[in-house]
ChimeraX commands (.cxc) that place a marker at each C-alpha (Angstrom):
marker #1 position -56.32,-2.25,73.66 radius 0.5
marker #1 position -55.11,-0.13,70.76 radius 0.5
marker #1 position -52.01,-1.72,69.21 radius 0.5
marker #1 position -48.78,0.19,69.53 radius 0.5
marker #1 position -47.49,-0.57,66.01 radius 0.5
marker #1 position -49.10,-1.89,62.86 radius 0.5
marker #1 position -46.61,-3.83,60.71 radius 0.5
marker #1 position -47.42,-4.08,56.99 radius 0.5
marker #1 position -45.65,-6.85,55.06 radius 0.5
marker #1 position -46.40,-7.68,51.41 radius 0.5
marker #1 position -45.52,-11.00,49.80 radius 0.5
marker #1 position -44.78,-11.23,46.09 radius 0.5
marker #1 position -44.07,-14.95,46.20 radius 0.5
marker #1 position -42.10,-14.68,49.46 radius 0.5
marker #1 position -43.66,-17.62,51.30 radius 0.5
marker #1 position -40.19,-18.84,52.28 radius 0.5
marker #1 position -39.09,-15.46,53.68 radius 0.5
marker #1 position -42.07,-14.23,55.69 radius 0.5
marker #1 position -42.04,-17.09,58.26 radius 0.5
marker #1 position -38.34,-16.33,58.81 radius 0.5
marker #1 position -39.09,-12.61,59.30 radius 0.5
marker #1 position -41.93,-13.32,61.73 radius 0.5
marker #1 position -39.77,-15.80,63.65 radius 0.5
marker #1 position -37.01,-13.19,63.99 radius 0.5
marker #1 position -39.55,-10.67,65.28 radius 0.5
marker #1 position -40.78,-13.19,67.86 radius 0.5
marker #1 position -37.22,-13.94,68.95 radius 0.5
marker #1 position -36.13,-10.31,69.28 radius 0.5
marker #1 position -39.05,-8.01,70.01 radius 0.5
marker #1 position -40.47,-7.98,73.57 radius 0.5
marker #1 position -43.87,-6.34,72.97 radius 0.5
marker #1 position -45.43,-8.69,70.42 radius 0.5
marker #1 position -48.83,-8.53,72.10 radius 0.5
marker #1 position -48.99,-4.85,71.09 radius 0.5
marker #1 position -48.19,-5.48,67.41 radius 0.5
marker #1 position -50.88,-5.62,64.75 radius 0.5
marker #1 position -49.63,-7.56,61.73 radius 0.5
marker #1 position -51.15,-7.10,58.27 radius 0.5
marker #1 position -49.80,-9.60,55.73 radius 0.5
marker #1 position -50.76,-9.06,52.11 radius 0.5
marker #1 position -50.52,-12.03,49.74 radius 0.5
marker #1 position -50.12,-10.32,46.38 radius 0.5
marker #1 position -50.37,-13.69,44.60 radius 0.5
marker #1 position -53.69,-14.58,46.33 radius 0.5
marker #1 position -52.81,-18.08,47.55 radius 0.5
marker #1 position -49.05,-18.11,48.06 radius 0.5
marker #1 position -48.96,-17.66,51.84 radius 0.5
marker #1 position -50.14,-20.23,54.40 radius 0.5
marker #1 position -52.24,-19.29,57.41 radius 0.5
marker #1 position -50.18,-18.11,60.37 radius 0.5
marker #1 position -50.54,-18.50,64.12 radius 0.5
marker #1 position -52.13,-15.30,65.43 radius 0.5
marker #1 position -51.46,-16.01,69.12 radius 0.5
marker #1 position -48.22,-14.00,69.62 radius 0.5
marker #1 position -49.63,-10.78,68.18 radius 0.5
marker #1 position -52.29,-8.30,69.18 radius 0.5
marker #1 position -53.82,-9.35,65.87 radius 0.5
marker #1 position -52.69,-10.82,62.56 radius 0.5
marker #1 position -54.70,-10.37,59.38 radius 0.5
marker #1 position -53.90,-12.09,56.10 radius 0.5
marker #1 position -55.19,-10.19,53.04 radius 0.5
marker #1 position -55.28,-12.20,49.82 radius 0.5
marker #1 position -55.39,-10.04,46.68 radius 0.5
marker #1 position -57.54,-11.22,43.81 radius 0.5
marker #1 position -55.14,-9.46,41.45 radius 0.5
marker #1 position -51.60,-8.16,41.80 radius 0.5
marker #1 position -51.29,-4.63,43.12 radius 0.5
marker #1 position -48.32,-2.29,43.31 radius 0.5
marker #1 position -46.10,-1.50,46.28 radius 0.5
marker #1 position -47.86,1.76,47.11 radius 0.5
marker #1 position -51.39,0.44,46.74 radius 0.5
marker #1 position -50.73,-2.66,48.85 radius 0.5
marker #1 position -49.29,-0.71,51.77 radius 0.5
marker #1 position -51.86,2.07,51.51 radius 0.5
marker #1 position -54.60,-0.56,51.70 radius 0.5
marker #1 position -52.92,-2.07,54.74 radius 0.5
marker #1 position -52.86,1.38,56.31 radius 0.5
marker #1 position -56.63,1.58,55.91 radius 0.5
marker #1 position -56.81,-1.45,58.22 radius 0.5
marker #1 position -54.15,-0.16,60.60 radius 0.5
marker #1 position -55.07,0.66,64.19 radius 0.5
marker #1 position -51.58,1.26,65.57 radius 0.5
marker #1 position -50.24,4.57,66.80 radius 0.5
marker #1 position -47.27,3.88,64.52 radius 0.5
marker #1 position -47.20,2.29,61.07 radius 0.5
marker #1 position -44.24,0.23,59.91 radius 0.5
marker #1 position -43.52,-1.10,56.42 radius 0.5
marker #1 position -41.18,-4.09,56.30 radius 0.5
marker #1 position -39.73,-5.96,53.34 radius 0.5
marker #1 position -40.23,-9.74,53.57 radius 0.5
marker #1 position -36.49,-10.35,53.27 radius 0.5
marker #1 position -35.53,-8.52,56.47 radius 0.5
marker #1 position -34.14,-10.34,59.50 radius 0.5
marker #1 position -34.21,-8.98,63.04 radius 0.5
marker #1 position -31.10,-10.01,64.99 radius 0.5
marker #1 position -31.73,-7.95,68.13 radius 0.5
marker #1 position -34.49,-5.70,69.53 radius 0.5
marker #1 position -35.05,-2.77,67.20 radius 0.5
marker #1 position -38.52,-1.28,67.36 radius 0.5
marker #1 position -38.50,0.02,70.94 radius 0.5
marker #1 position -35.23,1.86,70.31 radius 0.5
marker #1 position -36.57,3.37,67.10 radius 0.5
marker #1 position -39.77,4.49,68.84 radius 0.5
marker #1 position -37.79,6.15,71.62 radius 0.5
marker #1 position -35.65,8.03,69.09 radius 0.5
marker #1 position -38.65,8.96,66.97 radius 0.5
marker #1 position -40.30,10.55,69.99 radius 0.5
marker #1 position -37.11,12.09,71.40 radius 0.5
marker #1 position -36.46,13.93,68.14 radius 0.5
marker #1 position -40.13,14.64,67.41 radius 0.5
marker #1 position -39.61,13.01,64.00 radius 0.5
marker #1 position -42.23,11.69,61.59 radius 0.5
marker #1 position -40.30,8.82,60.00 radius 0.5
marker #1 position -37.38,6.79,61.27 radius 0.5
marker #1 position -35.49,3.79,59.91 radius 0.5
marker #1 position -32.61,1.63,61.09 radius 0.5
marker #1 position -29.30,1.12,59.35 radius 0.5
marker #1 position -29.73,-1.70,56.82 radius 0.5
marker #1 position -26.84,-4.13,56.44 radius 0.5
marker #1 position -26.29,-7.24,54.34 radius 0.5
marker #1 position -25.30,-10.70,55.60 radius 0.5
marker #1 position -21.66,-9.56,55.83 radius 0.5
marker #1 position -22.55,-6.48,57.86 radius 0.5
marker #1 position -21.91,-4.10,54.97 radius 0.5
marker #1 position -24.04,-0.96,55.12 radius 0.5
marker #1 position -26.60,-0.84,52.31 radius 0.5
marker #1 position -27.58,2.29,50.36 radius 0.5
marker #1 position -31.05,2.49,51.94 radius 0.5
marker #1 position -30.95,6.28,52.32 radius 0.5
marker #1 position -29.56,8.88,49.97 radius 0.5
marker #1 position -29.56,12.51,48.87 radius 0.5
marker #1 position -32.26,13.75,46.52 radius 0.5
marker #1 position -31.61,11.84,43.26 radius 0.5
marker #1 position -30.77,13.43,39.94 radius 0.5
marker #1 position -30.81,11.86,36.47 radius 0.5
marker #1 position -27.01,11.96,36.38 radius 0.5
marker #1 position -26.74,10.31,39.80 radius 0.5
marker #1 position -28.94,7.41,38.64 radius 0.5
marker #1 position -26.56,6.79,35.73 radius 0.5
marker #1 position -23.49,7.05,37.96 radius 0.5
marker #1 position -24.92,4.44,40.34 radius 0.5
marker #1 position -24.93,1.91,37.51 radius 0.5
marker #1 position -21.35,2.57,36.45 radius 0.5
marker #1 position -18.56,0.16,37.45 radius 0.5
marker #1 position -16.78,1.16,40.62 radius 0.5
marker #1 position -19.73,2.88,42.30 radius 0.5
marker #1 position -19.71,2.50,46.08 radius 0.5
marker #1 position -22.11,3.89,48.63 radius 0.5
marker #1 position -20.54,6.34,51.07 radius 0.5
marker #1 position -22.86,6.76,54.06 radius 0.5
marker #1 position -22.89,10.27,55.53 radius 0.5
marker #1 position -21.64,10.83,59.05 radius 0.5
marker #1 position -24.21,11.15,61.85 radius 0.5
marker #1 position -24.98,14.62,63.17 radius 0.5
marker #1 position -24.31,15.84,66.71 radius 0.5
marker #1 position -27.39,13.90,67.92 radius 0.5
marker #1 position -26.04,10.67,66.44 radius 0.5
marker #1 position -28.68,10.62,63.69 radius 0.5
marker #1 position -28.47,10.70,59.89 radius 0.5
marker #1 position -30.93,13.02,58.15 radius 0.5
marker #1 position -31.05,12.03,54.46 radius 0.5
marker #1 position -33.31,13.40,51.74 radius 0.5
marker #1 position -35.07,10.06,51.39 radius 0.5
marker #1 position -35.16,6.60,52.92 radius 0.5
marker #1 position -35.90,3.42,50.98 radius 0.5
marker #1 position -39.27,1.84,51.79 radius 0.5
marker #1 position -37.76,-1.52,52.73 radius 0.5
marker #1 position -38.07,-0.46,56.40 radius 0.5
marker #1 position -40.11,2.56,57.46 radius 0.5
marker #1 position -41.48,3.41,60.87 radius 0.5
marker #1 position -43.98,6.28,60.58 radius 0.5
marker #1 position -46.19,8.05,63.00 radius 0.5
marker #1 position -49.58,6.98,61.72 radius 0.5
marker #1 position -50.83,10.58,61.82 radius 0.5
marker #1 position -47.95,11.66,59.56 radius 0.5
marker #1 position -48.60,8.86,57.05 radius 0.5
marker #1 position -52.26,9.86,57.02 radius 0.5
marker #1 position -51.52,13.57,56.52 radius 0.5
marker #1 position -49.43,12.75,53.46 radius 0.5
marker #1 position -52.19,10.59,52.01 radius 0.5
marker #1 position -49.87,7.61,51.87 radius 0.5
marker #1 position -47.76,6.74,48.86 radius 0.5
marker #1 position -48.62,7.84,45.34 radius 0.5
marker #1 position -49.92,4.73,43.53 radius 0.5
marker #1 position -48.99,6.21,40.13 radius 0.5
marker #1 position -45.40,5.12,40.78 radius 0.5
marker #1 position -44.82,1.48,39.94 radius 0.5
marker #1 position -42.46,-0.33,42.31 radius 0.5
marker #1 position -39.81,2.41,42.24 radius 0.5
marker #1 position -39.66,6.01,43.51 radius 0.5
marker #1 position -42.77,5.72,45.72 radius 0.5
marker #1 position -40.39,6.11,48.66 radius 0.5
marker #1 position -38.43,8.96,47.08 radius 0.5
marker #1 position -41.63,10.82,46.30 radius 0.5
marker #1 position -43.19,10.33,49.74 radius 0.5
marker #1 position -40.05,11.37,51.62 radius 0.5
marker #1 position -39.74,14.41,49.38 radius 0.5
marker #1 position -43.35,15.40,50.03 radius 0.5
marker #1 position -42.77,14.89,53.75 radius 0.5
marker #1 position -39.73,17.17,53.80 radius 0.5
marker #1 position -41.51,19.85,51.75 radius 0.5
marker #1 position -44.20,19.87,54.45 radius 0.5
marker #1 position -41.62,20.37,57.18 radius 0.5
marker #1 position -41.67,16.77,58.42 radius 0.5
marker #1 position -38.55,15.19,59.86 radius 0.5
marker #1 position -37.14,11.93,58.50 radius 0.5
marker #1 position -34.09,10.23,59.96 radius 0.5
marker #1 position -31.97,7.09,60.12 radius 0.5
marker #1 position -30.67,5.67,63.40 radius 0.5
marker #1 position -27.23,4.27,62.46 radius 0.5
marker #1 position -26.78,2.61,65.87 radius 0.5
marker #1 position -29.77,0.32,65.18 radius 0.5
marker #1 position -29.29,-2.33,62.50 radius 0.5
marker #1 position -31.49,-4.79,60.60 radius 0.5
marker #1 position -30.25,-7.36,58.09 radius 0.5
marker #1 position -31.54,-7.37,54.51 radius 0.5
marker #1 position -31.15,-9.97,51.77 radius 0.5
marker #1 position -31.00,-7.40,48.98 radius 0.5
marker #1 position -32.21,-8.13,45.46 radius 0.5
marker #1 position -31.53,-5.81,42.56 radius 0.5
marker #1 position -34.27,-6.76,40.12 radius 0.5
marker #1 position -33.96,-3.64,38.00 radius 0.5
marker #1 position -30.37,-4.59,37.19 radius 0.5
marker #1 position -31.22,-8.05,35.91 radius 0.5
marker #1 position -34.59,-7.65,34.20 radius 0.5
marker #1 position -35.54,-5.37,31.31 radius 0.5
marker #1 position -39.10,-5.22,32.66 radius 0.5
marker #1 position -38.00,-3.94,36.06 radius 0.5
marker #1 position -35.50,-1.62,34.41 radius 0.5
marker #1 position -38.38,-0.19,32.36 radius 0.5
marker #1 position -40.48,0.33,35.49 radius 0.5
marker #1 position -37.53,2.00,37.21 radius 0.5
marker #1 position -36.98,4.38,34.28 radius 0.5
marker #1 position -40.70,5.14,33.99 radius 0.5
marker #1 position -41.03,5.98,37.68 radius 0.5
marker #1 position -37.84,8.04,37.64 radius 0.5
marker #1 position -39.16,10.11,34.75 radius 0.5
marker #1 position -42.45,10.70,36.58 radius 0.5
marker #1 position -40.59,11.92,39.66 radius 0.5
marker #1 position -38.10,14.13,37.82 radius 0.5
marker #1 position -40.95,15.87,35.96 radius 0.5
marker #1 position -42.98,16.42,39.15 radius 0.5
marker #1 position -43.55,19.74,40.91 radius 0.5
marker #1 position -42.30,18.11,44.13 radius 0.5
marker #1 position -38.93,17.43,42.56 radius 0.5
marker #1 position -38.64,21.00,41.27 radius 0.5
marker #1 position -39.56,22.38,44.69 radius 0.5
marker #1 position -37.07,20.12,46.44 radius 0.5
marker #1 position -34.29,21.14,44.04 radius 0.5
marker #1 position -35.02,24.83,44.64 radius 0.5
marker #1 position -34.90,24.38,48.40 radius 0.5
marker #1 position -31.75,22.24,48.38 radius 0.5
marker link #1:1,2 radius 0.2
marker link #1:2,3 radius 0.2
marker link #1:3,4 radius 0.2
marker link #1:4,5 radius 0.2
marker link #1:5,6 radius 0.2
marker link #1:6,7 radius 0.2
marker link #1:7,8 radius 0.2
marker link #1:8,9 radius 0.2
marker link #1:9,10 radius 0.2
marker link #1:10,11 radius 0.2
marker link #1:11,12 radius 0.2
marker link #1:12,13 radius 0.2
marker link #1:13,14 radius 0.2
marker link #1:14,15 radius 0.2
marker link #1:15,16 radius 0.2
marker link #1:16,17 radius 0.2
marker link #1:17,18 radius 0.2
marker link #1:18,19 radius 0.2
marker link #1:19,20 radius 0.2
marker link #1:20,21 radius 0.2
marker link #1:21,22 radius 0.2
marker link #1:22,23 radius 0.2
marker link #1:23,24 radius 0.2
marker link #1:24,25 radius 0.2
marker link #1:25,26 radius 0.2
marker link #1:26,27 radius 0.2
marker link #1:27,28 radius 0.2
marker link #1:28,29 radius 0.2
marker link #1:29,30 radius 0.2
marker link #1:30,31 radius 0.2
marker link #1:31,32 radius 0.2
marker link #1:32,33 radius 0.2
marker link #1:33,34 radius 0.2
marker link #1:34,35 radius 0.2
marker link #1:35,36 radius 0.2
marker link #1:36,37 radius 0.2
marker link #1:37,38 radius 0.2
marker link #1:38,39 radius 0.2
marker link #1:39,40 radius 0.2
marker link #1:40,41 radius 0.2
marker link #1:41,42 radius 0.2
marker link #1:42,43 radius 0.2
marker link #1:43,44 radius 0.2
marker link #1:44,45 radius 0.2
marker link #1:45,46 radius 0.2
marker link #1:46,47 radius 0.2
marker link #1:47,48 radius 0.2
marker link #1:48,49 radius 0.2
marker link #1:49,50 radius 0.2
marker link #1:50,51 radius 0.2
marker link #1:51,52 radius 0.2
marker link #1:52,53 radius 0.2
marker link #1:53,54 radius 0.2
marker link #1:54,55 radius 0.2
marker link #1:55,56 radius 0.2
marker link #1:56,57 radius 0.2
marker link #1:57,58 radius 0.2
marker link #1:58,59 radius 0.2
marker link #1:59,60 radius 0.2
marker link #1:60,61 radius 0.2
marker link #1:61,62 radius 0.2
marker link #1:62,63 radius 0.2
marker link #1:63,64 radius 0.2
marker link #1:64,65 radius 0.2
marker link #1:65,66 radius 0.2
marker link #1:66,67 radius 0.2
marker link #1:67,68 radius 0.2
marker link #1:68,69 radius 0.2
marker link #1:69,70 radius 0.2
marker link #1:70,71 radius 0.2
marker link #1:71,72 radius 0.2
marker link #1:72,73 radius 0.2
marker link #1:73,74 radius 0.2
marker link #1:74,75 radius 0.2
marker link #1:75,76 radius 0.2
marker link #1:76,77 radius 0.2
marker link #1:77,78 radius 0.2
marker link #1:78,79 radius 0.2
marker link #1:79,80 radius 0.2
marker link #1:80,81 radius 0.2
marker link #1:81,82 radius 0.2
marker link #1:82,83 radius 0.2
marker link #1:83,84 radius 0.2
marker link #1:84,85 radius 0.2
marker link #1:85,86 radius 0.2
marker link #1:86,87 radius 0.2
marker link #1:87,88 radius 0.2
marker link #1:88,89 radius 0.2
marker link #1:89,90 radius 0.2
marker link #1:90,91 radius 0.2
marker link #1:91,92 radius 0.2
marker link #1:92,93 radius 0.2
marker link #1:93,94 radius 0.2
marker link #1:94,95 radius 0.2
marker link #1:95,96 radius 0.2
marker link #1:96,97 radius 0.2
marker link #1:97,98 radius 0.2
marker link #1:98,99 radius 0.2
marker link #1:99,100 radius 0.2
marker link #1:100,101 radius 0.2
marker link #1:101,102 radius 0.2
marker link #1:102,103 radius 0.2
marker link #1:103,104 radius 0.2
marker link #1:104,105 radius 0.2
marker link #1:105,106 radius 0.2
marker link #1:106,107 radius 0.2
marker link #1:107,108 radius 0.2
marker link #1:108,109 radius 0.2
marker link #1:109,110 radius 0.2
marker link #1:110,111 radius 0.2
marker link #1:111,112 radius 0.2
marker link #1:112,113 radius 0.2
marker link #1:113,114 radius 0.2
marker link #1:114,115 radius 0.2
marker link #1:115,116 radius 0.2
marker link #1:116,117 radius 0.2
marker link #1:117,118 radius 0.2
marker link #1:118,119 radius 0.2
marker link #1:119,120 radius 0.2
marker link #1:120,121 radius 0.2
marker link #1:121,122 radius 0.2
marker link #1:122,123 radius 0.2
marker link #1:123,124 radius 0.2
marker link #1:124,125 radius 0.2
marker link #1:125,126 radius 0.2
marker link #1:126,127 radius 0.2
marker link #1:127,128 radius 0.2
marker link #1:128,129 radius 0.2
marker link #1:129,130 radius 0.2
marker link #1:130,131 radius 0.2
marker link #1:131,132 radius 0.2
marker link #1:132,133 radius 0.2
marker link #1:133,134 radius 0.2
marker link #1:134,135 radius 0.2
marker link #1:135,136 radius 0.2
marker link #1:136,137 radius 0.2
marker link #1:137,138 radius 0.2
marker link #1:138,139 radius 0.2
marker link #1:139,140 radius 0.2
marker link #1:140,141 radius 0.2
marker link #1:141,142 radius 0.2
marker link #1:142,143 radius 0.2
marker link #1:143,144 radius 0.2
marker link #1:144,145 radius 0.2
marker link #1:145,146 radius 0.2
marker link #1:146,147 radius 0.2
marker link #1:147,148 radius 0.2
marker link #1:148,149 radius 0.2
marker link #1:149,150 radius 0.2
marker link #1:150,151 radius 0.2
marker link #1:151,152 radius 0.2
marker link #1:152,153 radius 0.2
marker link #1:153,154 radius 0.2
marker link #1:154,155 radius 0.2
marker link #1:155,156 radius 0.2
marker link #1:156,157 radius 0.2
marker link #1:157,158 radius 0.2
marker link #1:158,159 radius 0.2
marker link #1:159,160 radius 0.2
marker link #1:160,161 radius 0.2
marker link #1:161,162 radius 0.2
marker link #1:162,163 radius 0.2
marker link #1:163,164 radius 0.2
marker link #1:164,165 radius 0.2
marker link #1:165,166 radius 0.2
marker link #1:166,167 radius 0.2
marker link #1:167,168 radius 0.2
marker link #1:168,169 radius 0.2
marker link #1:169,170 radius 0.2
marker link #1:170,171 radius 0.2
marker link #1:171,172 radius 0.2
marker link #1:172,173 radius 0.2
marker link #1:173,174 radius 0.2
marker link #1:174,175 radius 0.2
marker link #1:175,176 radius 0.2
marker link #1:176,177 radius 0.2
marker link #1:177,178 radius 0.2
marker link #1:178,179 radius 0.2
marker link #1:179,180 radius 0.2
marker link #1:180,181 radius 0.2
marker link #1:181,182 radius 0.2
marker link #1:182,183 radius 0.2
marker link #1:183,184 radius 0.2
marker link #1:184,185 radius 0.2
marker link #1:185,186 radius 0.2
marker link #1:186,187 radius 0.2
marker link #1:187,188 radius 0.2
marker link #1:188,189 radius 0.2
marker link #1:189,190 radius 0.2
marker link #1:190,191 radius 0.2
marker link #1:191,192 radius 0.2
marker link #1:192,193 radius 0.2
marker link #1:193,194 radius 0.2
marker link #1:194,195 radius 0.2
marker link #1:195,196 radius 0.2
marker link #1:196,197 radius 0.2
marker link #1:197,198 radius 0.2
marker link #1:198,199 radius 0.2
marker link #1:199,200 radius 0.2
marker link #1:200,201 radius 0.2
marker link #1:201,202 radius 0.2
marker link #1:202,203 radius 0.2
marker link #1:203,204 radius 0.2
marker link #1:204,205 radius 0.2
marker link #1:205,206 radius 0.2
marker link #1:206,207 radius 0.2
marker link #1:207,208 radius 0.2
marker link #1:208,209 radius 0.2
marker link #1:209,210 radius 0.2
marker link #1:210,211 radius 0.2
marker link #1:211,212 radius 0.2
marker link #1:212,213 radius 0.2
marker link #1:213,214 radius 0.2
marker link #1:214,215 radius 0.2
marker link #1:215,216 radius 0.2
marker link #1:216,217 radius 0.2
marker link #1:217,218 radius 0.2
marker link #1:218,219 radius 0.2
marker link #1:219,220 radius 0.2
marker link #1:220,221 radius 0.2
marker link #1:221,222 radius 0.2
marker link #1:222,223 radius 0.2
marker link #1:223,224 radius 0.2
marker link #1:224,225 radius 0.2
marker link #1:225,226 radius 0.2
marker link #1:226,227 radius 0.2
marker link #1:227,228 radius 0.2
marker link #1:228,229 radius 0.2
marker link #1:229,230 radius 0.2
marker link #1:230,231 radius 0.2
marker link #1:231,232 radius 0.2
marker link #1:232,233 radius 0.2
marker link #1:233,234 radius 0.2
marker link #1:234,235 radius 0.2
marker link #1:235,236 radius 0.2
marker link #1:236,237 radius 0.2
marker link #1:237,238 radius 0.2
marker link #1:238,239 radius 0.2
marker link #1:239,240 radius 0.2
marker link #1:240,241 radius 0.2
marker link #1:241,242 radius 0.2
marker link #1:242,243 radius 0.2
marker link #1:243,244 radius 0.2
marker link #1:244,245 radius 0.2
marker link #1:245,246 radius 0.2
marker link #1:246,247 radius 0.2
marker link #1:247,248 radius 0.2
marker link #1:248,249 radius 0.2
marker link #1:249,250 radius 0.2
marker link #1:250,251 radius 0.2
marker link #1:251,252 radius 0.2
view
């Protein structure tokens, strides 16, 4: 049987988090036998073997060298057999059924990408979707006193942002394929901004379902490490100089 959803999860030393994520999926999601799981161990030998019994299939890919966010998930997509393709951060926790509701909304709205509302351990809404970024907006986000103000849902109860962070994506596999996946030239940051922008420029629909929530243990590496800050700045510059950004600004 063809799996319904392929879930791609990449570990960058997250051997403590992935068992917790998989356990939460098993506890909350009713159609596990239709899920194909692709786990990528970006550190080669950090993850243990996992029980494959609950899933339609579970494949553990061990990289011989570290790869970037885009390349890891694009490689997982090459192995994907699901009608839908989901990208999940290792530090997510499912607290109730999510995927069936998202699939129903994705189909009801004929959308290409959908994501849940992401909240932290206190239930505070995280800034996992935003308007098209600008250089000034990136600076403002790092200033003291910045707070995320989520937009109100539309008449259909959905939020339609310019881009959605790649911590939780649920794509139609055909849509992911048509876009050619993520651009591997971005390094850890802006792959999601770029792909959502390319999707919108091609007339695809992306949306957030605010009535569906998943918990995330957020980490802000670019705010505590000069290396990650450098990667963030480098990727931002690549995006802001791209033709996709100019086209999106003109159509805004």
